[in-house]
C-alpha positions, 0 to 999 in steps of 0.5 A: 500500499503506497499512500500519496496525496493524489493517489493510493494504491488499494489492496487488490482483495479489497477490490470486488471481482466484478465491478473491480471497485472497493467493496462496501458490503463484502459478501461470500459465495459457497465457493469461498470468492469473495463481491460486493453484495450488489455486485454479485446479486446483479450476477445471479439475479440475471440467471446466472448460477455460477461464481463469475471468477471460477465459473464453477456451478454453485451448490446454492446461491446463497452467500454469506457476509464477510465480516472481518474484510469488511472491518479491514477494508473499514480500517484502511479507508478511515486511515487513508483519508478516505470517508468511512464506508458505511458501518451497518453490515459489520457485526461487533468484535467478541473474543474468539472461541477455539470453536470460532476459529474455522469460521474466522478462517473462512471469513478473512477471506485467502490468508495468501492473499494477506500474505501478499499484502503484508510482504508488499510493504512496511506501511500494509504490515503497520496497517494489519499490526494496528489492527484491533485482534488482528495479531490475537486472531492469528496467535489464536490459530497457531495455539488454540488447534489441534493438527486435524483442524487446519491444514497444513498451507493455512498454518504455514501462512498464519505463521508468515503473516504473523512473522511479517507482521511481529515486528510492527506490532511491536509488544514482544512481552504481549507477543510472548503471552499469547504464544509462548505461555501456552506452548508453540506446538504450531510453530514446532509443527510448521518447522517439522513438516517435510512439506513446508515451505522453507520461507514459513520454517524461518518465518517460525524460527524468528517468531520463536526468537522473537518472543525469547526476549528475556531469561524466562522466555529463553527458558520455556523455549528451550523446555518446550517438548522437542523445540530446542532438539529440532532447531539444533537438527536443523544446523546442518550443511544440506539444510537451506541456508537462510534457514540456517542462519534463521536458526543460528540466531534463535539459537545464540538468542536462546542460548544466553542462559546459563541453564540452556548451554548444558541442553545445547551440549546433551544435544550435541550442538558442537558437532553441529556446528563444526560441520557448519563451519568445515563447509567450504560453501557456508556464507561468511555470516553464517559462520559468524553466527556459527562461532558465536553460538559456539562460543556461548555453548563452550562457556559451560563447564560441559561445553568446553569439554566437549569441544576440547575432545574434539579435535575437528571443531578445534581445527575447524575454529582455526582455519574461520580465525582469517577471511571470514570477517572481523567479528568472526577473527575475535570471536575464533581466536576467543574460543581457542585463546579460552580453550588453550589458555585459560583452561591449558587444555592439551588436546585442544592446543594439539588440535591448533598445531596441527591445523597450522595455528601458529602460523595463522595467529602470527599473520593476525598480529601483523595484520589491523586487528583489534587489541583484544586479538592482539592480547590474545594472540600474544597470549598464545604464542606464549603458551606454545613457547614459539619462535618465528623459525618453528611457527613460519617453516611451512609459510614461504614468504619474503614477509619480515615477521616481528615476534612480539615477545 
């Protein structure tokens, strides 16, 4: 929806398929297609027994008011400085119950159109987010219905719409109350379904991250049956790359409480992160997030023991210490410094040496690295008691290396 003093783009699903004008009294036929009452009445009065848009033969010529679409049009019209349309046929809003939700889904029209409308612009998303009861209705769809009540496409669309408007909605405490306090089963269902589109899974993950706003909600997410396990299992090189990126962002947020870190260790998160870091095609942003999550998980005793015992993971960290990003370099060096200098773990130190880590550390110190990276690198070199000849025996260059001590 694009505003201008002289021109306003009308959302396509606000227009009657017959007259192409904004509907004043939207009604739905048995085919599910919505028309303006006056237009469809003229069509039927002319002796037609088909749906104009689909040309399906109608089982009945009766139609029902589409009250929710009418309210959408009313709100949109008033926000765009049109004269408000006649409100006489609008039904008063009432709290949604599980028994009424199926009817609401039918009344609101095609959710795919709502999703397209939300994706068009931030103004459209703001319009939906600020409409009374809209976010609560989407949350009700995801919380109160069992698997048999909603088809997977409807659930996926509801998740995508909720994800697109959640930022504009802004009240993440309310969103947490609506979604998390009962349980997030439908979000997990969307993530687990093999038929779900990648963007629907990503939307579900982003919603989970958005409601994990404090320690209490992060713990609630981590302790939701099967949710944390499925997030960890989604970290794999063969998984859709944007989904892996979204899952890593979510897990970084969820892993902040101390109680969550050992859970991630038990779910084999470190092994999953090793495979991501080893992948030659992993995007730089994803590698950076994988390192950040590894740093978080390994900050507990169980995580550090798991990391030091996984030489392949330590070697992968060494390889990602350069040529990813400055942030990735600092996180990678921090992980190595913690394992080798702070904990003095010999297995981790051996893995660093095997992966030519000492040469990389020296090269980092000659680069424009941060003071923190330079300080930790100095500590690491002192631990290994190296000299320029032993470190650089396999590094053929004419560059003059200046030892830091």
